[in-house]
N, C-alpha and C positions, 0 to 999 in steps of 0.2 A: 901196739896200737898203731892202727891205719889212718891215713887221711889221703884226700884228693888234691893232686898236684897238676901242672901243667909242664910240659916239657917244651921249649922251643929251642929249634937248632939253627936259628940265624934268621936274618932278615928275609921276609916272604915265605918262609917254610909254615906249612901247617902246623898249629899247634897240637900237641898228643896230650890227652888228658889220661891219668892212671893213678890207680890207688897203690900207695907205697908205703912202707914203714916209717913211722915217727916217734919220737920219744919227747918226754917231759922231763924236766929236771926234779930231782928228788924233792927238793925244798922249794915251796911257792915263794915268788918275789915279795919284798915287803908291801907293794901297792897293788899285788896282784890276786886274781880271784881265779881258782880252779873250778871249772864250770863242766857240768856233765850235759852234753848236748842233746837237745830233744828234736831240733828242727834246724835246718840250715837252707838259706836262700842261695839260688845260683843265678847269676847274671853273666853278661859277655864280659870278659875278660879286655881292658883297654890297654893292649900292650904298648901302643904309642905314648900313653899318658904315664905309664910307669917308666918308661925309657926317658921321657921328657923331665921327670921329677926326679931322676937320678936313682931309679930302683930297677936296673937291668939285671936279671937273673935267667940263669938256664933253665931253673926250676921254679915255678911260681905256685904260693899256696892259692887254693880254690876255694871259695864260700867264705863270705864275709859278713852276712845277716845271720845272727844266730840266736836261738832261744834255748834256755836251759835251766838247770838246777845247780846252786852255788854247792859243792862238795868241800871247799876248805879255802880259807882265806889267809893272806899275809899279815905279817904281825902289825902293820901301820894301816891296814884297810879299815875305814870308818864307815863306809855307806852300806856295807852288806855283811850277812852273816850265813852261817850254814843253814841251807835248806831253802834261802831265798829263791824264788823264781825271777829269773833277770832275762834281758834282751838287750841286743846292742849290736853294733857294726865293728869288725875288726878294721884297724887302720890300713892304709895302703901298703905300708911297709911291714906288716905282720909276717913273722917266719912261720906261723903255724897255720894249718888249714882248718877252716869251720867246720869242714865235713869230717869231724873225727870223734870219738866217743868222749874224749875229754880234752879241754884246751886250758892255757893261761891266757888271762886277758886282764889289761889293766882297768882298775876299778873305775876309773874316769870315762870308759867308753862303753860302761853299762846303766841301764835303768831297771828299776823293778817292773816285772810285769804283773798286772792285775790279775787275780785268779780267774774271773771268767773270760779273758781274751785267750783264744786258743794260741799255742806256741807256734802251730804251722801257718796260721794266718798272719800272725805279727812278723814272722820270720821272711814271709814272703812279700810284705807290704811295707816295712819300715823303711826301705831306701826309697821307695815312691813318695812316701809320706815326708821324708826329709826334703827331697827335691822340690815336693810342691810347698812346703813351708819355706824353705830358702826362696824359691822364684817369687812367691806373692808377699812375702813379709820383708825378707831381707834386701830383695833388689826392687820390686815394684812398689813397696810401701802402700799396699792395699788398705783401703778404707771403705766404710759404708758408704754406699751412694755412686761407688766407681762401676764403670762398665769393663768387662773383661772378655776378650776373645781366647777360647782355648782350641788350639788346633788339635784334631785327632782326640776328641773328648772320650772316646770309647777305649783307649788305652787305659792300663792300671794308673799311670802317672797323670793322664788327663783327668780321670775320673776323681782322683784325689784332689787335683787343683779345684775340679767344680766344687766338690763338696766343702772344700776349706773355705773357698771364695763365698759360697752362698750363705754358710754358718756366720760369716762377718757382714753380711748385708748387700754383698756385690751381686750386680745384676750380670748373668752370665750367658754368652753365646758360644756356641762350639760348631766344630765341623765333623762329618761322618765321612768314613773312608769306603763304606761297602753299604749295600741295602740293609745286612744283617745289623751293622753299626747304628744304622739311622734307626730302625725300630727299637733298639736297645734305648737309644738316647731320647727318642721320644717319649719314651715311658717316664723319663725325668721331666717332662713338660707338665704345665699346669692342665689338672682337669676340674669338673665341677666339684666345688668344696674345698679346692686346695688353694690356700693362700700363699703359700711360700714355696713356688717351684725351685727346682734345682737348676733348671735350664729354662732361659726365656725363649731362644729359638735356635733349631739345629738346621745347619747348612750343609747341603749334600753337594762336596766337592766332587764325588766320583762321577756324577754326571756331566758337570760342567764347571771346571775351576773358576771360570769368569764370573760366575754369580756370587763369588765371595764379596767383592767390594761393594755391589749393588744391594745385597742383602744387610751387609753391615750398616751402610749409610742410610737405609730404609729403617732398620731398628733403632736407630741412635739420632734419627732426626737430622743427617747429614753431619754430624759433630765428630763423628768417629769414636773410637774406643779408648778408654785409659790405658788400658793394659793388653798386650799380645803375649801369648806365651807358646811358642811353636815347639814341634817335635822334629825339627830340621827344615831347610829351606832350598829352593832350587836357586842357583846363582846364575843359570843360563836358561834360555828358552828350550834348548834341546838337552835333555836329562836322559839317563838311563830309566828303564821302564819301571824299575822299583822306587823311582823318585818322582814319578809323575803325578802322584797324589799330593806332594808337598806343595805349599804356596810359593810362589816366587816371591823374592825379596822386595820387589815393587810393590807387590800386592800389600804386603804387611806394613810397610811404610806408608801406603795410601790410606789404610784403615786406621791408622793411628791419630788420635786427636790432638790438640794442643796440649802440651806437656806430658805427652804419653810415654808409657814406658814399654819397651820391647825386649823380653827376655828370651834369648835364643839357646838352643841346645846345640847349634852348628858351630863348631870348633875352628872351622876354616873359613868363617863368613868375611866376605870382601865387600866393602862399600866404595861405590865410584863416587867421583866428586859430585854428579847431580842427586845422587843417593844422600849424600851428607848434607847438600844444600837443602834438600826438602826435611831431611831430620832438624837442620838449624832453624828454618823457617817455623817449625812447629814446636821449637824448643823441647824436642823429644830426646828420649835417651835410649840406649842399648845396652844390655848387660848379658854377660855370659853365664850360663848355669852350669857350674860343677859342684855337685853336692859334695864330692869327695874331699874338697878343700877344707872341710870343718876339723878333720883329723890332721891336718898339716900343721896346724898353728896350738902351740899350748896357751896362748893367748885367748884362744876363743873357747876354751874347754868349759867354762861354766856356761856360757850361751848356747853351747852345743847340748850340753846335758839337759838344760831347760827345754830346748827345742824337742829332744827326743821324748822326755817325761810328758810333755804337751802332746805330742802325737800319740803316744801309747794310752794316754789318758782319754783322748778323743775317740780313739778306736774303742776303747773298752766301754764308752758312753754311747757308742753307736752313731756318732756325730760323723766320723770317718768310716765309711764301709767298704772296705777293699773287694775286688772281685775275687770271689772264691777260686782257689788255685788247688788243685787235685796233687795230694802229695805223691811222690814217688819213693819206693823202698830204696835203702842204701845200694843194694847190688845192681840197680839201674843208673846210679848217679853217674857214671862215667857216659852212657849213651845220653843220658839228659844233658849232660854239660855240653856235648859235642853238638846237640841240637840247638841249645841257647847260643853257642859260640858261632854257628853258622847261620843266624837270625832265623832258623825255622820255628822258633818261639821265642818270645821275650824274656822269660824267666823260668824258672822251675823251684820247686821246693821239696827237700828230701827229708823224710821223717826217719828218725834214728830209733 
């Protein structure tokens, strides 16, 4: 049996992705489930995160979002039985690649997959749904009547945030990073006869990022928003070309209302004393979004499974509609992962 792995040859070296032989134990573990993988999602490997949490390896398994069919269960497994359709996310310290014909995974990382939900769709969107749920429910404590600003709403993560917030009665503003994205997001705005739009306003930051503050204050009557979810921020006025569309940290602080919540994906965020003073005057908070943390603590497993189950049920019911992702065959997995790691594309899904 073969799996996809990443080989790292030291700090600063370009990661190499390769298919190599892997084996499973003859006997399935007590609480483990042996799953025949049907689809696997690929996302960029955060090598720094793995090192920071104490999982440095020369060879790292690739592919953590999996959907498949249960072939065998351990003697103490209670949640699943043979031939169940399941979906889940392998933990950070997993030793097996999700992109293999068959894998062993602890039952506490899996949930049932509804029959009408495609394995390709859920394998490509489960991580985005988990991140959106974590940002809005766990960090921002979203409630009906709140106003939310989602940066880069056309991304797969941004779209999940928009749909989840709208379902809970939150007014959503979002930004677009290109003309094509703007057209797509405008389709989510209200038209004649539509009472519950997904997006109240789309702000085009690709033309002039300075429009953000004025547009938000106009839409909120000068009060600011209750929640901001970013996809990265600029810390300096002069940043590389690939970061010019990201909002400056001062812009985000400025659009926050009293008691607002800022959920950031920027792990190296730095707030100067004037920034902290502005946050203090607004009694605002900042939270760091790291959805991978759910599998790092056994104390959160029950809550984590509840979240996964809720996400999958909402996908099946059509409340959450992920962006369609074209699946690639197994023989293109290495090339696809290289493109993902180099940020040429945000993710990929491999169908086995």
